[in-house]
C-alpha positions in Angstrom: 79.8 75.2 109.8 83.0 76.3 111.7 83.9 75.0 115.1 85.7 77.3 117.5 88.4 76.8 120.2 88.7 79.4 122.9 92.1 80.9 123.6 94.0 79.1 126.4 93.0 75.6 125.3 95.9 73.5 124.1 96.5 73.5 120.4 95.6 70.3 118.6 98.5 68.0 117.8 99.7 67.7 114.3 98.8 64.7 112.2 100.9 61.6 112.4 104.1 61.7 110.3 103.3 61.0 106.6 99.5 61.5 107.2 98.1 64.6 105.4 95.9 66.7 107.6 92.1 66.4 107.1 91.3 69.4 109.3 93.1 72.6 110.1 92.8 75.0 113.0 92.8 78.5 111.6 93.4 81.8 113.4 91.2 84.4 111.6 91.9 88.2 111.9 88.6 89.0 113.6 88.1 90.5 117.1 87.4 87.1 118.7 89.8 85.3 121.0 89.1 82.0 119.3 90.4 79.8 116.5 88.3 77.9 114.0 88.3 74.5 112.5 88.1 74.0 108.7 88.2 70.9 106.5 91.2 70.6 104.2 90.1 69.3 100.8 92.3 66.5 99.4 94.0 68.6 96.7 95.3 71.0 99.3 96.4 68.6 102.0 100.0 68.4 100.8 100.5 72.2 101.1 98.7 73.0 104.4 101.5 73.3 107.0 101.8 75.1 110.4 102.0 78.8 109.6 100.5 78.6 106.1 98.4 81.5 105.0 95.1 80.3 103.6 91.9 81.8 102.2 88.7 80.8 104.1 85.0 81.7 104.1 84.1 83.4 107.3 80.4 84.4 107.5 79.8 86.2 104.3 83.4 87.3 103.8 86.5 85.7 102.3 89.4 86.2 104.6 93.1 85.3 104.9 93.7 83.1 107.9 96.7 81.3 109.4 97.1 77.6 110.1 98.0 77.1 113.8 97.1 73.4 114.4 95.6 70.2 113.1 92.6 68.7 115.0 92.3 64.9 114.6 88.5 65.0 114.4 85.6 67.5 113.7 83.1 66.3 116.3 80.5 65.5 113.7 80.2 69.1 112.4 79.8 69.8 108.7 82.8 72.0 108.2 83.6 74.7 105.6 86.6 74.0 103.4 89.9 75.8 103.2 89.6 77.6 99.8 93.2 78.3 98.8 96.8 78.1 100.2 99.1 81.1 99.5 102.7 80.8 98.3 104.9 79.2 100.9 107.2 82.2 101.0 104.4 84.1 102.7 104.0 81.5 105.4 104.8 82.3 109.1 108.1 80.6 110.3 107.7 78.4 113.4 109.6 80.8 115.7 107.4 83.7 114.6 104.2 81.6 114.9 105.1 80.8 118.5 106.0 84.4 119.2 102.6 85.6 118.0 101.0 82.9 120.2 102.8 84.4 123.2 101.7 87.9 122.2 98.1 86.9 121.9 98.1 85.1 125.3 100.0 87.8 127.2 98.1 90.8 125.8 94.8 89.0 125.8 94.4 89.7 122.1 92.9 87.6 119.2 95.7 85.5 117.7 94.5 86.2 114.2 94.8 89.9 114.7 98.4 89.4 116.0 99.3 87.4 113.0 97.8 90.0 110.6 99.8 92.7 112.3 103.0 90.6 111.7 102.3 90.0 108.0 102.8 92.2 104.9 99.7 93.7 103.2 98.4 92.2 99.9 99.3 88.6 100.4 99.5 86.4 97.4 100.5 89.0 94.8 103.7 88.4 92.9 106.5 90.7 93.9 109.0 92.4 91.6 112.7 92.2 92.3 114.2 94.8 94.4 117.2 96.9 93.3 120.1 96.4 95.7 121.7 99.4 97.3 125.4 100.1 97.1 127.9 97.9 98.8 129.0 99.0 102.3 132.2 101.0 102.2 132.1 103.5 105.1 134.9 103.0 107.7 134.0 102.3 111.3 134.6 105.1 113.8 137.2 104.8 116.6 135.6 103.7 119.8 136.3 105.4 123.1 136.9 103.4 126.3 133.3 103.2 127.4 132.1 102.2 123.9 134.8 99.5 123.7 133.9 98.1 127.1 130.2 98.0 126.1 131.0 96.3 122.8 133.2 93.7 124.5 130.4 92.8 126.9 127.9 92.3 124.0 130.3 90.4 121.7 131.3 88.2 124.6 127.7 87.2 125.0 127.3 86.6 121.3 130.5 84.5 121.2 129.4 82.3 124.1 125.8 82.0 122.7 124.6 83.4 126.0 121.1 85.0 125.8 121.5 88.3 127.7 119.6 91.6 127.8 121.9 94.7 128.0 120.6 98.1 129.0 122.9 100.6 127.1 122.5 103.9 129.0 124.4 106.5 127.1 124.0 110.3 127.1 122.8 111.9 123.9 125.7 112.0 121.4 127.6 109.2 123.2 127.9 106.9 120.2 125.3 104.2 121.0 124.6 103.7 117.3 128.3 102.8 116.7 128.0 100.1 119.4 124.8 98.8 117.6 126.6 98.6 114.3 129.7 96.8 115.7 127.5 94.3 117.6 125.5 93.7 114.4 128.8 93.0 112.5 129.8 90.5 115.2 126.4 88.8 114.9 126.6 88.6 111.1 130.2 87.4 111.1 129.1 84.5 113.3 126.3 83.5 110.8 123.5 85.3 112.6 121.0 88.0 111.7 120.2 91.3 113.4 117.0 93.3 113.9 117.3 97.0 114.8 114.1 98.6 116.0 113.7 102.4 115.9 110.7 104.3 117.4 109.9 106.6 114.6 109.6 106.2 110.8 111.4 109.5 110.5 114.5 107.9 112.0 114.4 104.7 109.9 116.0 106.1 106.7 118.8 107.8 108.7 119.5 104.5 110.5 119.3 102.5 107.3 121.9 104.8 105.6 124.3 104.1 108.5 123.7 100.4 108.4 123.9 100.2 104.6 127.3 101.9 104.8 128.5 98.9 106.7 126.5 96.0 105.3 125.6 97.1 101.7 122.6 95.5 99.9 121.9 92.9 102.6 120.0 95.5 104.6 116.3 96.3 104.4 113.8 98.7 105.9 110.4 97.7 107.4 107.6 99.9 108.6 103.9 100.5 107.9 104.5 103.4 105.5 106.1 101.1 102.9 103.9 100.3 99.9 102.4 96.8 99.9 104.6 95.8 97.0 107.7 96.9 98.8 106.6 95.1 102.0 106.0 91.9 100.2 109.3 92.1 98.4 111.2 92.6 101.7 109.3 89.8 103.3 110.3 87.5 100.5 113.9 88.5 100.7 113.9 87.8 104.4 112.3 84.4 103.9 115.0 83.5 101.4 117.8 84.5 103.8 119.0 87.5 101.6 118.9 90.0 104.4 121.4 90.2 107.3 120.2 93.3 109.1 116.6 94.6 109.2 115.9 98.2 110.4 112.3 99.0 111.2 109.5 100.2 113.4 107.7 98.1 116.0 106.2 95.5 113.6 109.7 94.5 112.5 109.9 92.5 115.7 107.9 89.8 113.9 110.2 89.7 110.9 110.8 86.2 109.4 114.5 86.5 109.6 116.1 83.1 110.3 118.8 82.7 112.9 118.3 86.0 114.7 121.1 86.4 117.2 120.9 90.1 118.0 117.9 92.4 118.6 118.5 96.1 119.2 115.7 98.4 120.5 117.0 102.0 120.0 115.4 104.7 122.3 113.8 101.8 124.2 111.8 104.3 126.4 109.7 105.6 123.5 105.9 105.1 123.8 105.6 104.6 120.1 106.8 101.0 120.6 103.4 100.4 122.1 100.6 99.6 119.6 97.7 101.9 120.1 95.0 99.5 118.7 94.5 95.8 119.0 96.7 93.9 119.3 98.2 96.3 121.9 101.6 94.8 122.2 104.8 96.6 123.2 107.6 95.9 120.7 110.4 96.3 123.2 109.0 93.6 125.5 108.1 91.3 122.5 111.7 91.7 121.4 113.0 90.5 124.7 110.7 87.4 124.5 111.9 86.7 121.0 115.6 87.1 122.1 115.1 84.6 125.0 113.4 82.1 122.8 116.1 82.3 120.1 119.0 82.3 122.6 119.9 85.8 121.2 121.4 88.9 122.7 119.1 92.0 123.2 120.3 95.6 123.5 118.0 98.3 124.9 119.5 101.6 124.2 118.5 105.1 125.5 119.8 108.3 127.0 116.7 108.3 129.2 115.7 104.7 129.9 112.2 103.9 131.1 111.8 103.5 134.8 110.9 99.9 134.3 114.1 99.1 132.4 116.3 100.9 134.9 114.5 99.0 137.8 115.1 95.7 135.9 118.8 96.6 135.5 119.1 97.5 139.2 117.4 94.2 140.1 120.0 92.2 138.0 117.5 91.2 135.3 119.4 93.3 132.7 123.2 94.0 132.4 123.8 97.8 132.7 126.3 99.3 130.2 127.0 103.0 130.5 128.3 105.6 128.1 128.7 108.7 130.3 130.5 111.0 127.8 129.7 112.4 124.4 132.0 111.2 121.6 135.0 113.3 120.4 135.3 115.0 123.8 132.2 117.1 123.1 130.9 118.7 126.3 127.4 118.5 127.7 125.3 121.4 126.3 124.6 124.1 129.0 120.8 124.5 129.5 119.0 127.6 130.8 115.6 127.4 132.3 113.8 130.6 131.4 110.5 131.4 133.0 107.8 132.5 130.6 106.7 136.1 131.4 103.6 136.5 133.5 103.4 140.3 133.5 101.4 142.2 130.8 103.2 143.0 127.6 104.4 146.6 127.2 101.9 149.1 125.9 102.2 151.1 122.7 103.4 154.2 124.7 106.4 152.4 126.2 109.8 153.1 124.6 110.7 150.7 121.8 112.9 147.8 123.1 116.3 147.0 121.5 115.0 143.6 120.6 111.4 143.4 119.1 108.9 142.2 121.8 107.3 138.8 121.3 104.5 137.0 123.1 106.1 133.7 122.2 109.8 134.1 122.6 111.5 135.3 125.8 114.2 137.9 125.6 116.9 135.2 126.1 115.7 133.0 123.4 115.4 135.9 120.9 119.0 137.0 121.8 120.3 133.5 121.1 118.3 133.1 117.9 119.8 136.4 116.7 123.3 135.2 117.6 122.8 131.9 115.6 121.7 133.8 112.5 124.6 136.3 112.7 127.2 133.5 113.1 125.9 131.3 110.2 124.8 128.6 112.6 121.6 126.6 112.8 118.9 126.3 115.4 116.1 123.8 116.3 112.9 125.1 117.9 110.7 122.6 119.5 107.0 122.8 120.4 104.8 119.8 120.8 101.7 121.4 119.5 100.8 121.8 115.8 98.4 124.3 114.3 98.2 128.0 114.9 96.0 128.6 118.0 95.0 125.8 120.3 91.9 127.6 121.6 89.4 129.8 119.7 86.8 131.5 122.0 83.9 133.8 122.2 84.9 137.3 123.2 81.9 137.6 125.6 81.5 134.4 127.5 84.9 132.8 126.6 83.2 129.6 125.4 85.7 127.6 123.3 84.7 126.2 119.9 84.7 122.4 120.5 84.5 119.3 118.3 81.0 118.0 117.7 82.4 114.4 117.8 84.9 114.6 120.6 85.2 116.3 124.0 88.1 118.5 123.0 88.4 122.0 121.7 89.3 122.6 118.0 92.7 123.9 116.9 92.9 126.8 114.4 95.0 126.1 111.3 96.0 129.4 109.7 97.0 128.3 106.1 93.5 126.9 105.3 91.7 129.3 107.8 89.9 126.4 109.4 89.4 124.8 112.8 90.4 121.1 113.0 90.1 118.3 115.5 93.4 116.5 116.0 91.6 113.3 117.1 88.8 112.6 114.6 90.1 114.9 111.8 86.8 116.9 111.4 87.3 120.5 110.2 85.0 123.5 109.9 85.2 127.2 109.2 85.7 129.6 112.1 82.2 130.7 113.3 81.4 134.3 113.5 79.2 134.0 116.5 79.4 132.2 119.8 78.2 128.5 119.7 76.7 128.8 123.2 73.0 129.2 123.1 71.7 132.6 124.1 75.2 134.3 124.1 75.4 136.0 120.7 79.0 137.2 121.3 81.6 137.3 118.5 84.2 134.6 118.1 87.3 136.7 118.0 89.7 135.3 120.7 92.6 133.1 119.5 94.6 131.7 122.4 97.4 129.2 122.7 100.4 128.7 120.5 101.0 126.0 117.8 103.9 125.6 115.4 102.1 127.6 112.7 102.0 130.7 115.0 105.6 130.2 116.0 106.5 130.1 112.3 104.7 133.4 111.6 106.4 135.0 114.6 109.8 133.9 113.3 109.2 135.5 110.0 108.1 138.7 111.7 111.1 138.8 114.0 113.7 137.6 111.5 112.5 138.3 108.0 115.8 137.1 106.4 115.9 133.7 108.2 115.3 130.6 106.3 112.7 128.6 108.3 111.5 125.0 107.9 108.5 123.7 109.8 108.2 119.9 110.4 105.0 118.6 112.0 102.3 116.1 111.1 100.5 118.7 108.9 103.6 119.1 106.7 105.0 115.5 106.9 101.8 113.8 105.7 102.6 114.9 102.2 104.6 112.2 100.4 108.4 112.8 100.4 108.2 116.1 102.4 109.7 114.6 105.6 112.8 113.3 103.9 113.2 116.4 101.7 112.8 118.8 104.7 115.5 116.9 106.7 117.8 116.8 103.7 117.4 120.5 103.1 118.3 121.3 106.7 121.2 118.8 106.7 122.6 120.6 103.6 122.6 123.9 105.5 120.0 125.3 103.1 117.9 126.5 106.1 118.7 128.3 109.3 116.0 127.2 111.7 114.1 123.9 111.9 110.9 124.3 113.8 108.8 121.2 114.7 107.1 118.8 117.1 108.4 115.5 118.3 109.7 114.8 114.8 112.7 117.1 115.5 113.2 116.1 119.1 115.1 112.9 118.9 117.5 110.8 116.9 118.5 113.6 114.4 122.2 114.5 113.9 122.9 117.9 112.4 126.5 119.1 113.0 125.5 122.7 112.2 123.0 123.0 115.1 124.3 125.1 118.0 121.0 126.2 119.6 117.9 124.3 120.7 115.0 126.3 122.0 112.0 124.7 123.7 109.1 127.2 123.2 107.0 125.7 126.0 108.5 122.9 128.1 105.2 122.2 129.9 103.0 120.7 127.2 103.5 117.1 128.4 103.9 118.0 132.1 100.3 119.1 132.7 98.6 116.0 131.1 96.6 113.9 133.6 98.7 110.8 133.3 101.1 109.3 135.8 103.9 109.1 133.3 103.8 112.9 132.5 106.9 113.9 134.5 108.9 110.9 133.0 107.8 111.8 129.4 108.7 115.5 130.0 112.2 114.6 131.3 112.8 112.2 128.4 111.6 114.6 125.7 113.5 117.6 127.0 116.7 115.6 127.5 116.4 114.2 124.0 115.8 117.5 122.3 118.6 119.2 124.3 120.9 116.6 122.8 120.3 117.8 119.2 122.7 120.8 119.8 126.5 120.8 119.8 127.0 117.6 117.7 129.6 119.3 115.4 132.7 121.3 116.0 130.9 124.2 117.7 129.5 124.0 121.2 125.8 124.0 121.7 123.4 125.7 124.1 119.8 125.0 125.1 116.9 127.1 126.4 113.8 125.8 128.1 110.9 128.3 128.3 108.5 127.2 131.0 105.8 128.2 133.6 107.2 125.6 136.0 110.9 126.4 136.4 111.3 124.6 139.7 109.7 121.3 138.7 112.1 118.4 139.3 111.6 116.9 135.8 112.8 120.2 134.2 115.6 120.8 136.6 116.9 117.2 136.1 116.6 117.5 132.3 118.5 120.8 132.3 121.3 119.3 134.3 121.2 116.1 132.1 120.9 114.2 135.4 119.1 111.0 134.9 120.1 109.6 138.3 118.4 112.4 140.3 115.3 112.2 138.2 115.1 108.5 138.6 115.4 108.8 142.4 112.6 111.4 142.7 110.3 109.7 140.3 110.7 106.2 141.6 110.0 107.6 145.1 106.9 109.5 143.9 105.4 106.4 142.3 106.0 104.3 145.4 104.8 106.8 148.0 102.2 108.8 146.2 100.5 106.8 143.4 101.7 103.2 143.5 102.3 102.9 139.8 104.8 100.9 137.7 107.4 99.7 138.1 106.2 99.1 141.7 102.9 97.5 140.4 101.5 96.2 137.2 98.5 97.7 135.3 95.8 96.4 133.0 93.4 99.0 131.6 90.0 98.0 130.3 88.4 100.5 127.9 84.6 100.5 127.2 83.2 102.6 124.4 80.0 103.0 122.5 77.5 105.6 121.1 75.2 105.6 124.1 76.9 106.7 127.4 74.3 105.0 129.6 74.9 101.7 128.0 78.7 102.1 128.3 78.4 102.9 132.0 76.1 100.0 132.6 78.5 97.5 130.9 81.5 98.9 132.8 79.7 98.7 136.1 78.6 95.1 135.4 82.2 94.1 134.5 83.5 95.9 137.6 81.2 93.9 139.8 82.2 90.6 138.2 85.9 91.5 138.5 85.5 92.6 142.1 84.1 89.3 143.1 86.9 87.4 141.5 89.5 89.7 143.1 88.2 88.6 146.4 88.9 85.0 145.4 92.5 86.1 144.8 92.6 87.6 148.3 92.2 91.2 147.2 95.4 91.1 145.2 93.9 93.2 142.4 92.7 96.7 143.0 90.0 98.2 140.8 90.2 101.8 139.9 86.9 103.0 138.4 84.7 102.7 136.4 85.4 106.3 135.5 85.2 108.4 132.3 88.5 108.6 130.4 90.2 112.0 130.4 88.9 112.4 126.8 85.5 111.0 127.6 84.1 111.2 124.1 86.0 110.5 120.9 84.7 110.1 117.4 81.1 110.1 118.9 82.0 107.2 121.1 81.6 107.6 124.9 84.6 106.2 126.7 84.9 104.8 130.2 87.6 102.7 131.7 88.5 100.4 134.6 92.2 100.1 135.7 93.4 97.0 137.4 96.4 97.4 139.6 98.4 94.8 141.5 101.7 93.0 141.9 100.5 89.5 141.0 100.5 89.2 137.2 98.5 86.0 137.2 95.8 87.4 139.4 95.6 90.5 137.2 95.3 88.4 134.1 92.6 86.2 135.7 90.5 89.2 136.7 90.8 90.9 133.3 89.8 87.6 131.6 86.7 87.5 133.8 85.7 90.9 132.3 86.3 89.6 128.8 84.3 86.4 129.4 81.5 88.4 131.1 81.4 90.8 128.2 81.3 87.9 125.6 78.4 86.2 127.5 76.4 89.4 127.6 76.6 89.8 123.8 76.8 93.5 124.4 77.2 95.9 121.5 79.6 98.0 123.6 83.2 97.5 122.6 85.6 96.3 125.3 89.4 96.6 124.7 92.0 95.4 127.0 95.4 97.2 127.3 98.0 95.1 129.2 100.9 97.2 130.6 99.5 100.5 129.3 102.0 103.3 128.6 99.3 105.9 129.0 95.9 106.2 130.7 94.6 109.1 128.6 
């Protein structure tokens, strides 16, 4: 039998010094906010330590668990034994164990699931040696005055051992990465280690190359796309102290580096730092907690900081460092906002225009593309929609062909001539006749624009142009992402077309033009952060031009030319955007950073059961909110914007308030109520959500 301890109860004290443990408290990676007590057989007692990875029997399964404590008694239960203890090099260091405890408590997540997210896959297998990379030889660049001042502030904190959070707000191309590298050098010179988080796997190799040029083989890369063998090898090297600087995506925040004295979060505003599934932690915020616990320095870097980070800097919680100018005296790229045409396209009887007419490209963008091609320059085109056509409809009743599993329409993909759901992955052939009962019309209408259609239009307008497309459909093939970027970097292509993969972090000196096909794709989403995401994305993509010796220019095509997010992005004016957006969230919607949110998500195969559970949880939480003096506002229950996904009906309740403890208490009431009801409906809790979609 296994005894359980609910989250929130104090951990059992370790056995007395010199006394081997007879019982171990184990966090098992299952969706239960409890830990479990196992007996430690005598042959294993010498190797069971806090953070050890062990094999245990859980129900009818054998699982890896994590030792988190040592009860001094078993309360008369007949316990199951710990079956095996893994190599000590795969154990969780005390600092990381405590960090995962904090994550589990703060995000109301099972501790075992947090620990599993922190660990490499395939525990217990022997790892081959890893071939070192070349020694670092690249010279450091000359800093400008603002970079020097920022670096002085960071190295001063490192030298004094003063745990400080810096918000490094630098315009695109201002040299933030050079500040990171110099700060990491200062940390390593003083005997410390550095973790550099990047938001996208696509950006990791680029950052690693720059870090390796300074630190040589004592650098490693960490993200979910690494093979299990490579992840175990890197983990082992970190545990042995063979790595000075780790570059990685969000899970790198749990890396077992000893003596971490610097944590960098590059592009700190990016939503990809938030884990989408349990445990729903935010790597940026976890990095700050780790830095404080270690007495380390944290740098949050961005050209478009999140509203929360800027508010914290203005409140004095962070130290603001600014890089207002691009390096090497490069000017800010001029941006044109070009309205998308609303009038009908010319008829066949009209005179032929000087530039071929296009339903996708405005005249201005076509002119600039022609200029790029004629001057042997490069251009980046951005559209945050993949596929060919985003809507396929009946010609008679205009019914769109929708996914059978999700409440969204299917996207047409031209290369395979199929319709595909971008949420559940189901695909089907294009039907000949209308799916609406009794209609009988032909399915012949293809509306909306995706990257595949843009690619086809580019080939039609500019047959000689060398075009590369980079989106999820292309990048899922092994090695294609790196080879595509390398081809473009080597000037073997003229135009790089893509989704968010081409919008941020990339540095191509030959790019003089950035064109945004439709700047409104984020703006119209039903989420309170839509204007902020639009501003951030457009500002980031605009910064991809003019990074070499030729000036850049940018064109935003849009149906909303007067929207404040687009106007501010075109002017590269973060301050004006912040003023307008912070006012809107205070006066109109009362959302973060003025308040805090917890989102509770209910889903299941039967909508009536989902609604019933959500309403019962809402009633229990409303009663507890009254106990807290109404400090917590309940929004919902209501269907989520995508109300059915993968055949699961989805409802949510959003808790809003300023008192974090009251919010947590009310959310825990819903979890406890749900556990007591033994409902088959799944309840997930998202603390500090970055999206309500």
